[in-house]
BAMARPA-642812 format. One record per residue (C-alpha): residue number from 0; z, x, y. Coordinates in pm, 1 decimal, padded with zeros to 6 digits, m for minus. Last residue first. Layout:
+-----+----------+----------+----------+
!   k !        z !        x !        y !
+-----+----------+----------+----------+
! NUM !        Z !        X !        Y !
...
+-----+----------+----------+----------+
end
This chain:
+-----+----------+----------+----------+
!   k !        z !        x !        y !
+-----+----------+----------+----------+
!  85 !  12336.7 !  09718.4 !  07553.9 !
!  84 !  12207.6 !  09569.2 !  07874.6 !
!  83 !  11869.2 !  09401.3 !  07845.1 !
!  82 !  11606.0 !  09504.8 !  08096.4 !
!  81 !  11445.5 !  09331.2 !  08390.6 !
!  80 !  11216.2 !  09530.3 !  08615.3 !
!  79 !  11240.2 !  09673.2 !  08964.0 !
!  78 !  10979.5 !  09900.2 !  09110.6 !
!  77 !  11007.5 !  10236.9 !  09281.6 !
!  76 !  10723.5 !  10369.5 !  09498.9 !
!  75 !  10439.9 !  10619.7 !  09475.5 !
!  74 !  10158.7 !  10740.9 !  09702.2 !
!  73 !  10288.7 !  11097.4 !  09699.8 !
!  72 !  10428.8 !  11079.4 !  10053.1 !
!  71 !  10571.2 !  10741.1 !  09956.7 !
!  70 !  10773.7 !  10902.8 !  09677.4 !
!  69 !  10939.1 !  11134.4 !  09927.2 !
!  68 !  10999.9 !  10853.8 !  10178.8 !
!  67 !  11143.7 !  10629.2 !  09904.3 !
!  66 !  11376.9 !  10907.7 !  09790.1 !
!  65 !  11490.7 !  10956.7 !  10149.1 !
!  64 !  11570.9 !  10586.4 !  10186.6 !
!  63 !  11746.7 !  10578.7 !  09848.9 !
!  62 !  11983.8 !  10859.1 !  09939.2 !
!  61 !  11992.8 !  11192.6 !  09757.4 !
!  60 !  12339.1 !  11335.5 !  09807.4 !
!  59 !  12381.7 !  11652.1 !  10013.4 !
!  58 !  12498.5 !  11991.4 !  09886.3 !
!  57 !  12314.4 !  11947.6 !  09554.8 !
!  56 !  12075.4 !  12240.1 !  09618.2 !
!  55 !  11777.0 !  12002.4 !  09623.1 !
!  54 !  11952.9 !  11770.3 !  09868.3 !
!  53 !  12056.9 !  12056.0 !  10096.6 !
!  52 !  11700.7 !  12195.2 !  10095.9 !
!  51 !  11565.2 !  11850.9 !  10184.3 !
!  50 !  11807.8 !  11815.7 !  10474.5 !
!  49 !  11712.4 !  12165.1 !  10591.0 !
!  48 !  11344.1 !  12066.2 !  10597.3 !
!  47 !  11415.0 !  11770.9 !  10824.7 !
!  46 !  11234.3 !  11466.4 !  10690.2 !
!  45 !  10909.1 !  11389.7 !  10872.2 !
!  44 !  10761.9 !  11286.9 !  10536.2 !
!  43 !  10445.2 !  11497.3 !  10513.5 !
!  42 !  10585.2 !  11784.0 !  10720.5 !
!  41 !  10907.0 !  11798.3 !  10517.9 !
!  40 !  10704.7 !  11782.3 !  10195.8 !
!  39 !  10499.1 !  12084.9 !  10301.1 !
!  38 !  10812.5 !  12279.5 !  10387.3 !
!  37 !  10979.4 !  12177.5 !  10060.8 !
!  36 !  10710.6 !  12305.2 !  09829.6 !
!  35 !  10340.2 !  12265.3 !  09761.4 !
!  34 !  10306.9 !  11981.5 !  09510.3 !
!  33 !  10438.5 !  12173.4 !  09210.2 !
!  32 !  10748.7 !  12270.7 !  09409.3 !
!  31 !  10813.5 !  11909.5 !  09502.3 !
!  30 !  10763.2 !  11807.2 !  09138.7 !
!  29 !  11023.9 !  12057.3 !  09023.0 !
!  28 !  11259.4 !  11939.3 !  09297.8 !
!  27 !  11225.6 !  11581.6 !  09171.9 !
!  26 !  11312.6 !  11698.2 !  08821.1 !
!  25 !  11620.4 !  11876.3 !  08954.9 !
!  24 !  11713.2 !  11565.0 !  09154.4 !
!  23 !  11694.0 !  11358.2 !  08834.3 !
!  22 !  11908.4 !  11607.3 !  08643.1 !
!  21 !  12163.8 !  11610.5 !  08923.4 !
!  20 !  12174.7 !  11229.8 !  08924.3 !
!  19 !  12308.7 !  11218.6 !  08568.7 !
!  18 !  12380.7 !  10847.8 !  08508.4 !
!  17 !  12309.8 !  10884.5 !  08134.5 !
!  16 !  12074.5 !  10598.3 !  08054.4 !
!  15 !  11955.7 !  10495.2 !  08399.7 !
!  14 !  11906.8 !  10858.6 !  08497.3 !
!  13 !  11704.8 !  10915.8 !  08179.2 !
!  12 !  11481.7 !  10623.8 !  08272.3 !
!  11 !  11440.7 !  10766.8 !  08621.7 !
!  10 !  11351.1 !  11109.6 !  08478.1 !
!   9 !  11095.0 !  10954.6 !  08243.1 !
!   8 !  10937.7 !  10763.9 !  08529.3 !
!   7 !  10933.4 !  11083.3 !  08737.2 !
!   6 !  10760.3 !  11284.2 !  08464.4 !
!   5 !  10509.2 !  11010.7 !  08386.7 !
!   4 !  10424.1 !  10966.1 !  08754.2 !
!   3 !  10383.0 !  11340.6 !  08799.7 !
!   2 !  10160.2 !  11362.7 !  08491.2 !
!   1 !  09936.4 !  11096.2 !  08641.8 !
!   0 !  09900.0 !  10740.9 !  08511.2 !
+-----+----------+----------+----------+
end
């Protein structure tokens, strides 16, 4: 498992625990910057660069379809697993 995968899995787990979407988006932005920036991601995903900038500046909510496109550009996806509610 790559460092990016570990970081994103940890961020998703934290999101599940504390429901802080801003923290998850901040982590996602960190990964985007590590992987070449927003312009590169926009080209790889065909998502408008301005839309990505709005998401990463918290002016537009991160939607599941956009998240899936971003993860897909990195060869990743989201899975579903059963967990016990506490």
